[in-house]
N, C-alpha and C positions, 0 to 999 in steps of 0.2 A: 480082298485088295480093291475090288471095284467100289465097294462101300467106303473104304478108306479114302480113295481118291476123290469121290464125290464130296465127302465131308471136308477134306483138305481144301478143295477148290472153293467150296461154299464159305469156308472160314476166311480165305484170302479175299473173296469178293466182299464179304461183310466188313473185313478189316479195312479194305481200301475205300469203302463208302461211308463208314461210320463217322459220326461227328466228333470233333475234338472238343471235349467239355471238361477242362480241368477244374479242380476245386478252387474256390475263391481264396485269395490270400487272407491270412488272419489279420484282423485289425486290433492291435494292442495299443491302448492309450497310455502314453507316458505321462504320468501325473506330475513329473518334475518339470515338464516344459512350461515355461511361463511366458505369456504374451507381455511384451514391454509395456510399462504403464503409460497410458495416454497422457501426453503433456496438456496442460491447460491451454485453451485457445481464448484469446480476447477478441470479441466481436464488437466493433464500433457500429452503433445503430443511431444515425441521425434522426431526431424526433422533432416534428414541427407541430406546434400547438397554437390554435387560434385563441387569443386572449380576450377577444371582444366580449364574450359573455361575462368574464370576470370583471372587465372594466365597467360594464353596465351595472353590475352589482355594487362595485365600489362607488359609482356615481350616486347610487341610492343612499349609501351609508353616510357620505360626507354631507354636513349641513349645507343648506343652500342660502341661508341668510345670516348676516352678522350685524350686531348692533353694539354701540359703545359710546363713550364720551368722557369728558372731564369738565368739572364745574368749579373752577376757582372763583373767588369773589372778584378780584381785580385781574385785568388782562382779558384774554379771550376764553370764554367758556364755549363748549361745543358738544353736539351730539352728531353721530353719523350712522348711516345705514348702508350696508353693502349687500347686494343680491347677485349671486354668481349664476352664470349660465352653465350648461353641461361641461364637465371636464373633458378636455381633448387629450387623449393619451397617445404618445408617440415614442416607440422604442428607438434607441440609437446606441448601438454597441452594447456595452454592459449596463447601461442605465435606461430607466424609464423616465421620460419627461412628461410633465403634466402642465398644460397651459389652460388658464381659466380666464375668460373675459367676464366682466360684470358691470353693473351700474351702481352708482352711489349718489347719495345726497348728504349734505352737511349743513346743519343749523348752528349758527354762532351768535354770540352776543359779546359786546365789549364794554368794560368798565375801566375808566382811567385810574380810579383809586377807590379803595374801600377803607372805612374807618370803623373802630369799635369804641363805643361810649360806655365808660364804666363797666367794662367786661362783657358788654352785650355782644351778640352775634354781629360780625362785621357786615356793614352794608355799603353799597355803592353810593358815592357822594352825589351821583347824578343818575338820571335814567339810563339804563343799559341800551346801547345801540345794537339793534338786531340786524343780522344779514345772513345770507345763505347761498348755497350752491346746489343746483339740482332740485330746488323746491319751487313749485309753481312754474317750472320749465322742464325740459327734458333732463332726465338724470344724466349725470356725468359718467364717463367711461373709465374703466380701470382694467389693468391686466395683472394677473398673478401667475407665478410659475413655481413648480416644485420639481425636484429630481429625487428619484429613488434608486438605491442600490439594492438589488434583489438577489437572493440566493435560495438554496433549498436545504432543509435539514435532513437528518437521516431517516425521518418518517415521511418524507416527500411533501412537507408543508413549506410554503414560501416563507422566507425571512425578508424583512424590509427595513431599510434605514432611509427615511425620507427627510429631506431638508428643503426649507423654503428658500428659493433662489432669487425671487424678484417680486416686488410690489410696485407697480408703476401706474400712476394716474395718467391716462392717455389725454384726457381733457382736464387740465389743472383747475384748481379752485383759488382764484385770485380776487381780492376785494380792492378795487381801485380807490374807494373812499379813504381807506387807511393805508393804502399801498401795502396791503397785507396778503401774503401768499400762504394759504392754509394747506397747500398740497403736501408739503413736507410733514406737517403735523398729521394729516390724514394717513399718509403712507406709513408713518411710524406707528400709528394706532392700529391700522389694519394688520401690520406685521405682527404686533403683539397678539392680536386676536387670532391670526392664522397660525401662530406657532403651535397652538393646540391641535390644529388640523393635521400637522405632521403626524401626530399620534393616531388621529382618526384614520388617516390614509394607511399608516403602518398596520393598524388593527384590521382594516378591511382587506389588505393584501395578505396578511398572515392568516386570515381565515380561509384563504384559498388552499385547497388540498389537491395536490397533483396525484395522489395515490390512485384514485379511480382511473385516471388516464393511463398511469403507468401499469396498473393491473390489466387494462385492456391490451397494452403493448406487450406485457409479460405473457399473457395468455396467447396472443398471436404468435409470438416468437417460440413459445414452448410447444405449441401444437404440432403434431406430425405434419410434415410437408409431403404431399403425394408426388412421387417422382415418376408417375405414369409408366409403370412396367419395371422400374428399377427398385421398387419398394418404397419406403418412407424415410425421410431424413428427419432426425431429431437433433435439435441444437443442444438440448440438455443444459440450459443455463442454470448456474448455481448461485452466482453473486451478481449484483448490479452496482455499478459506479456511475457517476454523472459529472459532466463538465459544467463549467459556469454557463449561465444562461446568456444568450445573445438575443438582442431585440432588433426588430426592424418593423416600424409601423405598429400594428396591433398583433404581431405574430412573435412568438417566442421560439427560438431555436436552441436546441441543446443536444448533446451527444450522450446517449446511454451506452455504457460499456458493460458488456456481459462477459463474465468468466464462464466458459462453456466447454462441454465435452461432446462434440457432435459425433453422431453415428448414423449409419443407414441400416435399417432392418427390413425384413420382408413384410412384416405386418405391424399392427398397432396393439397387439395383445400385450396386456400388462401396463399400458400407458396410463398414468394417473397425474392429472394436473396438480401443481404445487402452488403454495401461496407465494406472493411476491415478497422477497426478503427485504429487510431494511437496506439502505444505501451503505456501501462499503468503500473504503479507499484502497486502490491497488494500481499498480503500474499499467499503463495503457499504451496502445499503439494505434496508428491510423488504419482504417479499413477493415475488411473482412479477411482475416489471416488465421486460418484454422487448420487443425489436424483433425481429419474426419476418419472415423473407423467404419469400415464396411465389412459386414459378414455376408459373403457371397456364397450361396448354396452351390454345390457342385453341378447342379443341373445346368446353370447358365454356362459354366466353363465347358461342360460336356457338349452342349449345343454348338459352341464355337469350334471345338475339336472335331465334332461330327461333320460340320460344314466344310472344314478344311481337309478332312481325311476320307470321308465316305466317297466311294466310287474310284478311289485310287487303285491302280493295278500294278503288279510287279510279277516278274517271272523268277521263280526260285528252282534252279536245277531242272528246268523244263516243265515246271508245274505253275500254272497261273494261280495267283492269289489276288482276290478282290476284297478290299476293306469295306466294312459296313459301318454301323453305328458305333460311336465311342461313348464310353460312360466312365466318369470318375467314380471309382468304387469306394474310395475312402482314403484316409491318411493315417500313418503311424510313424512316429519318430522323424518328423520332417519330410517323410517320403509319401508321394501320392501313388495310389494303385489305380491303374487305368485298364478298363475292360474294353477289348476291341473285337467286334464281330467280323468274321471273314467268310468268304465263299470261294468257289473255284474247284480245283482238284479235290480239295477237302472243304468242309464248312464247319463252323463252330465258333468258339470264342477263345481268346487268349488273354492273359493278364500280364501287364508289364508294370514295373516299379521304377520310379525315378524321383530324384530330388529337384523340385522346381528351383531354378536359378533366375533371379530377377536383376536386370541391369537398370538401375535408376536413371542412368544417363540417357540410354536409348529407349527406355520404357518397354523393354522386351522381356518376355518370359520364355525360358527354354528348359529342357530336361537333358543335360549333357550326359548323365549316367543312366539313361533309360535302358532297361534290360528286362528280359523275361523273368517273371516271378518264379520262385523255386518250384512251386507246385505245377506251374505251366511247363517248366523245363522237364519235369518228371513225366507229365502226360505226353509231351511231344516225343520224347525218347521212346516211349512205349508204342505210340500209334502213328506218328508222322514226324520222324526224325529229320526229314528234309526241310521241315518248317523251321527247325531250330537253326536259324541262319542269321548272321549279322546284317545281311541285306535288309531284312525286315525291320530290325531294331534301328538301323541307320535311317531308313526311309521314314519311320514313325517319329524318330527323334527330330529329323528335319521338318516334318509336317507340324510337330508340336512347338516349334519355335515361332512364337506369335508376337506380333507388334500390337501392344495394347493401347498405343497412342490414339488410334482411330476410335476405339471404343470409349476412351476417355473423352474425346470430343463429342461423341453422342451423349455421354453422361452429362458433360458440361452444358450442352444445349438444353437437356431436360431440366437440370437444376436451375438454369437461367429462367426458363419458362415458369417453373414452380415458385420462384422467388418474386414473381410479379403478379399483382392483382389484389383484389379486396379480400382480406382474410377474416374480417368481421365487419359488421355494419359500420360504415364510416371510417374504417381503419384500412389503410392501403399499405401493402409492402412492396418495395421496389428493390431489386438487387441485380447484380451482374457479377458473374465469375470471370475474372480476367485470365486466370491461369490455374491449371489443375494438373497434378502429377502424383504418381504413386511413389511413396517413400520406400516401402518394402511389403513383401507378401509372406504370409505365415500359414502353412497348411495345418488345419486342424482335422480332427476325426470326421466331422460331419460337414464342414464348410471351410472355405478359404477366407482367412482373415487378411484384410487389406487396409493399410493405413495410407491415407491420401492427404496431401497438402493442397490447399486451395487459397487463392488470393482474389479479392474482389471488393465489392461494396454491398451494403445492405442498409435500407432506410425504412422508416415508418412515418406515415403522414396521417394526421387525424383532423 
């Protein structure tokens, strides 16, 4: 009897001090659960390009001197020479304007009448009277202007349609002896000569290939963006569209439109740069308006829950319970399994199961059906039935009701910072997220899938 009592008392002591360690819940993946397809996002990226180097090349290609003339026997015969100065390029709206100043001289001779004797070559009946403008004196001044409508083809080469808009002699060529004004004749002849320059300018412009600049832009946008502790954002662009080019001075402004499927991942494993695709046509909208997919490992959510729950105390039927670390154990069939350490009268771990409910309006996540897992229930009934109490589940349910808006603000600030700065030599990205919110949350076996909507601006300057 004595030995029996000692054994029984020992068993009671061991029973009262033993840890509660139920088996972990089974994680069964439901293969039929499908994450909704991510809608395409259209990102508008303003691009600014300095055209000065291209203009310099065009200046080299266009001829600098022009000569011509007409030599009828009677009337006025003439030769002219025009030398241009550097072309001044100035963008204005959808057109590029070119103004060219230059100098000219004109040599003329006059014959009142020519006759032909017995079919011979006609000859002037008197000596030709010679006169000139800009010869033996300062050359006369002239202004020429062109206008080009420029676009971009599917392979990022410029297209050009150039028209001569003006030929104007600033200092006219008038001969008082005959009361003869050669200015109109000169302007007409220079126009004829410069018509060919339209094609020269078009050719020089159409030799400009924007692909290298767009490849730099593509690489900068495609590269992972370090979110400093939140992982990496991938814009995942697939197609490129482009607006009409707008000009101001020697700078071209255009909007590149990207069809993209943004996501946030923990690392850059598996990232492979892709080639810049040819231009596409698709519907666009202003700004940075994207649906972004985030795969959040349960560690981060576990840390938030631990911060909110660890150290909380409650009294259950005269027994103190102190909650410790919290860990998201995994998910199955839309339900999360939560592991909670505790101490006090007893110590150990318990597992609870609940379906996360997300309120898109308030940006809060909660677990309204949070309850003990089946295996935890069984363990508590055997070793600590008093722990099997609604007070615990209600307390943890309240603590797990989290406002995610403040975490989104932290994430937004990080994204803002990451979207600004030099992303490649001479290539600067600037961006601003104006609004960000969670659309819905989807628990997966190993991570929490979150789809976020964000609105803002994004730009590239080169």
